[in-house]
N, C-alpha and C positions, 0 to 999 in steps of 0.2 A: 504494500500500500504506500503510495506516494503522497506526501503533503506538499502542495504547491501554493506559494504565496503570490497572489496576482500583482504584477508590476504595471506601471503606466503604459497604456497602449495595447495591452494584451487582450485577446478575445478568446472566447471559449473554443472557437474553431482552431486557432493557432496553438492553444494549450493541448487540445486533443491531438493535433498533428505531432507535437513534440513527444508525446508519450505513446503514440500509436494506438489510441483508443478512439471511440466515436464520441461526438458531442453529447449524444443522448445518454451514453454510459456515465459521463461525468455529471450531467444534469440530474440523472436519477440518483446517483450516489449522494449528491448534496441537496436533494429535494428542492431543486429549482427548475425553472423552465429554460429551455435553450435560448429563448429570446430575451431573458433578463440580462441587464447590463451587469458587468462585474465591478466590484469595488476595489480600488487600489488598497493593497494590504490584506485583502480577504484571503483566508486559508481555505483551499479546496482539497478534498481527498480524491485521489486518482486511483481507481481500483486496478492496479497492476500487480504482478507477482514480484515481490521485492520492491526496491526503490532505487532512486538515483541520488547522488550527492555531488555537488559542484565544489571544487576545492577553493577555499578562501585564502587570502594573503597570510603567509607565515605558517601554513599547515603542511604537514607531511603525513604519510600513511599512519605512523604511530599515533600522532595526535588525533587523527580522524577516527581510527579504530577505537581509541579510548573514549572519545567524545560520543560515539555511537554505540558503545558497549558491545563491539563484535571482535572476534579473534583476528589479530593482525595477519597471521599467516593465511587465513581464509580470505581476507580482504585483498591481499596481494595476489593470491592464486587465481581468484575469480576474475580479476581484472588484468591478469597476465603481466604483473609488475614484479620487480624485485623489492625486497623489504625496505631498502633505504634509497630507492629511486626518488629523485626530486620531481615534484609535480608542478606544472604551470598553473597559475590562478585561473579558475574557470574550467579546469579539466573535470570531465564527468566520470564518476566512479559508479559502478553498479554495486548495490548493497543487497546481498541475497537475503531472503526471508529467514528469520530466526525461528527456532522451534517454539511452539506455544507452551506456556507454563499453565498449570492448573490454578484456578482461582474461584472462590465463591463470590457471588454478586447478589447484593440486596438492593431493592428499590422501595422506598416509602411511597405511599400514595395517600392523599388527604381528601377524602370525600367531604363535601360541604352541603348543607341543606338536607332535603328529604330523600334524595337518591344520589347515586353515583352518576355524575354527568357523562354524556356521550363522549366528551373529550377525554375524560379519565379512563373510561372503558376502552376506547380506541388506543390510548397510550399504553394501558396495561397489556392489551393484546399484542401490540408491536414490540413491547419490551420483554414479554414473557419468555420467548425463546432464548434470551440472553441472561436469564435470571436463575439463581439458586433459590432465592427467597423473594416473596412479595409481602409487603408490610403495610396493611391499611392502618392509617393513623387517625384516631387511636381509641382504645378502650379506656375511658376515663373513670378513675376510682372515685366512688362516692364516700361520704364520711361514715356510712354504716358498713362499708366493706363490700358493697355490691358494685356493679359496673354499668356505666352508660356506654352502649355499643355504638360504633360508627355505622353508617350505611354500608352494606357490603354487596348488595345485588348479586351479580353472577361472578364475583371475583374468585370464588372457590372453583367454579367451572373452568374459568380461564387458566387458573393455576394448575388444575388437574390435567387439562389438555396438553400443557407444555412441561409437565414434570416439575413444577415449581412448588416448593414448600411454603405454606402460608405461615407468616410470622405474626403472632399476636402481640401488638404493641400496647403495653399497659403504662399509663401515665398518671401523674398527680396534677393534671390540668383542671383548673376550676375557674369558670368564667373566662376561658381562653388564656389563662395565665398559669404558669407553674406555681403551685402553692406550697410554701414551706410549712405552713400550719397544717394543711392536709397531710403532707408528708410525715410530719411529726406524729399525727394520730395513727397513721398506718404503721409506723415503725415502733410505736411504744404501747399501743393498746392491743393486747393479745387477742381479745375477743374479736375486734375488727379485723385484725391480721388473719386469724383463722378463717373468718368468713370470706375474706378476700381470696385466700388461696383456694378455698373450696369452690368459690365462684369461678375463679380462673380455670380450674381443672374441668368443671362441668361445661363452661363456655367453649373451651378449646375442643372438647369432645364433640360438642354440638356442631361447631362450624368447621372442624377439620384442621385446626391449627396444630403444627408440630413443633414450633419453637415459641417459647414464651419470652418476650423481650421487655425488660423493665427499663423505661425511660423516665426515671424519677430525678427531677432536676430542681435546682434552686432551693436546696435543703438548708436547714440551720446547721452551721458548722459542728455544733455539739451532737448532731445526729449521725455523724460519720460512722461510729461503731455500731449504732443501732441499725443503720442501713446494711452494714456488713453482716450482722447477725440475721437480719431478715432474709438476705440473699442466701445465706447458708441453709436456713430453714426451707426457703422456697426451692432451692436446688435439690435438697434431699427428697422432698415430696414430688417434685416434677420429674426427677430422674426415675423415681420408683414407678411412675406412670408411663415412662418411655418418652418423655418430652425432652427436647433441648432447652437450655435456658441461656439467654444472652442479655447483655446490658448495653446501654448507651452512656458514653462518657464525654464530659466537657474536655476541650483541648488544653491539657496542662503540660508544663515543661519541668515541673519539679513536684515532689511530694508536699513541699511546704507552701505551694502556691495558694494564696488566700483569696477570698471572695465568695460571694453567694453561689456562684455557679461552679466553684472548684473545690472548696474545702471538704465537703462530704463525699467526694468521689475519690475513693482509695484505689489507685491503679493496681497496686500489688494484690490487694484482697480480691478485687474483681477478676484479676488474672488467675487467681487460685480457685475461685468459686465458679465462675461462669464458663460455659463451653466456648464462648467467644464474645468479643466486645466490638461495638461500633464506636469509633472515636470521631467526634463531630468536628473534623478539620475544615471548617469553613466559617464564614461570617466575620472575617477580619474587616472586610468591607461589608457594611450592613445598611439596612434602609434608613436608620436614624443616625448613622455616623458619617464621617467625612468620606469623600470619594477615594476609593482604592480597590485593589483586586480583592475579590471575595475569598479566594484561597491561594494567597501567594506562596510559592513553593518553599521559600526559606523557612517561614514560620511553620508550615505544614511538616517539613522535614524535622524540625526541632521537636515538635510534639510527638511525632512517630518514633523518633530515636529515643526519647524519654520513655515512651510506652514500652518499647521492646527491651529496655533496661529493667523493667519491672515485671514483665510477663513474656511468655513465648511469642515470637512473631507470628506463629501459626494460629494464634488466637485473636489477632488484631485485624479488623477491617477498617480501612481508611475511608473516612467520609468524604463525599464529593458532591458539590453543588451542580445542578443542571440549569443554572440561571445566572444572570448578572443583574446589575442595577443601573438605572438611568437617574443621575442626580441633576437637579436644576441648580445652576450657579448664580450668585455665590452661595456656597454652603454656609448655613447658619445653624449652629447647635440649637436643637429644640425647635427648629423650623420645619419646613415641609419634608416629608419622608420621600426617599428615593423610590422609584417604581421598579418592581422586578420585571426583567425582560428575559426571554429565551434567547439562546444564541442566534436562532433564525431571525427573530424579531430585531435583534441588535443589528444584524447585517442589513435588514430591510430599512432600518432607520438611517444607517450610513449611506445606503443607496439613495434614499429619498432626499437627503439633505446634502448629497455630494461630499461626504466626509471621507477622509483617508483614514483607514484603520492602521494604528501603530501597534508595536509590540514591545512590552517591557520585558527584557531578557532577565532581569533580576527577579521580578515577581513571576515570570513565565506566564504572562497574561496579556491579552489584547485589550485595546481601549481606543476611544476616539472622542472628539468634541464636535458639537454641531450647534447651530442657531435655529430655534424653532420658528414657526410662522408668526408667533407673537413677539419675536425679537429677543427671546431669552436664550442664554447660552446653557448648554447641557454637557455633561461628561458621562460617558458610558464605559463601564468595565464589565467584561463578560468572559465566556469560555469559547475556545475554538479548538480545531484539531491539534494545533501545536501545544496548547496548554494542557489538554487532556493526555496527550502522548507523554508529556513531561511527567505527569502524575503516574502514568502506567510504568514508566522507567523507574520511578522512585519505589513504587510498589514491588517491582521485581527485584530491585537492588536490595531492599530491606527484607525480602522473603516473607511478605505479609500474607495473611489468609485470603484477603480479597478487598473488595471495594463496595461501599454502600452509598446509594444515590439519594439525595434529597432534592427534588422529589419529582415523580412522574407528572406529565401534563404539560411540560415545556419542551418544545421541539429542539432536538440536538441530534440529528441523524448521524453526523460524523462520529459521535461518541460510540455508537453501537457497532459501526463498521470497524473502528480501531480496537474496540474491546475484543471482538472476535479475531482480529488479526494478531493480537498480543496473547490472548488467553484461551484456554479450553475451559469453558464454564462448567463447574461441578453441578450435577443434578443429584439431589438427595432422595427424592420421593420415588 
């Protein structure tokens, strides 16, 4: 699979000629029409076997092999070169496909209202072939230990058709906010706790869930040990019934990291108790904060490196956003919230307002600015083929269990193509 970044003056026809594929093939892979204009800086995926790399100033085979994570001898042999042969700038190297590694893949899905919208149903159907788990968000704990279920419609049927394991997400959401008070009740009142665990087991059996996923957030710091005790109790009961148990963790870089989102999340304990964890490595750039990449690779790496110092890498799923944000400038703290946009919508905005897409190589994320019809300036940070491929390389480098997406319903077709190019998705059911 080739990732091609559109340059000034390029057309879909010329790009197709360069790689020996049809215009329709490229258009279909990127879910665009052949007649759509290209955006300077737009990343396209080109469905070919292997890829090409053009030599940059100061690069030799050794540096290129290291940069791309491939064997030096293989790179030289495939291109009929000697190991230390100097290469002119612009020289085209063929990069053979690398063997796929196994990975588990989860995707959350958040139904709203009285049913699952047609957009979410279609998104679940499209994603299911690429998933190990499908996680409807969420079963909300009530103060008496019962659960408020989300709308599920035919999600069980979609999962079953594609060999996907249903993940039951259990949260301490109350009035659409994570509640420390509700969390305290769950973790300290044994009567409520026992009712909750019994309700979880009967609900899982009723709907066909096979993994019970605790996303208990924003707890009182003093409830850290109580949360660990609850998880041990839950794991014992759920494992006896044949269920997996997983947890969601805030992105920490040390055990001592303080704050309402972090203090009660004990990485070492979760690594010992849970079958696996999802680490929410996103929302550095968020709707109420200043403009920046949602999941910049440097901070993501630091969190994951800390995680695997506390638990086996085989238990860690990296969180990944399927969206970006559009901020209206100037940013004012406490002012208007940024609007969530899909990668496809971001490119459409750049096309509409004739904006050039730039790429931040430190954050490994694309971004652009534009002026809207009302004369207001905007900045958009989002995901593209380059940024997701950088995350896939990190996942493989660290030997993680897999990746978990928040959330379905936002178009990012390149992600699924590159996911299949990089990984053999594990099916558990």
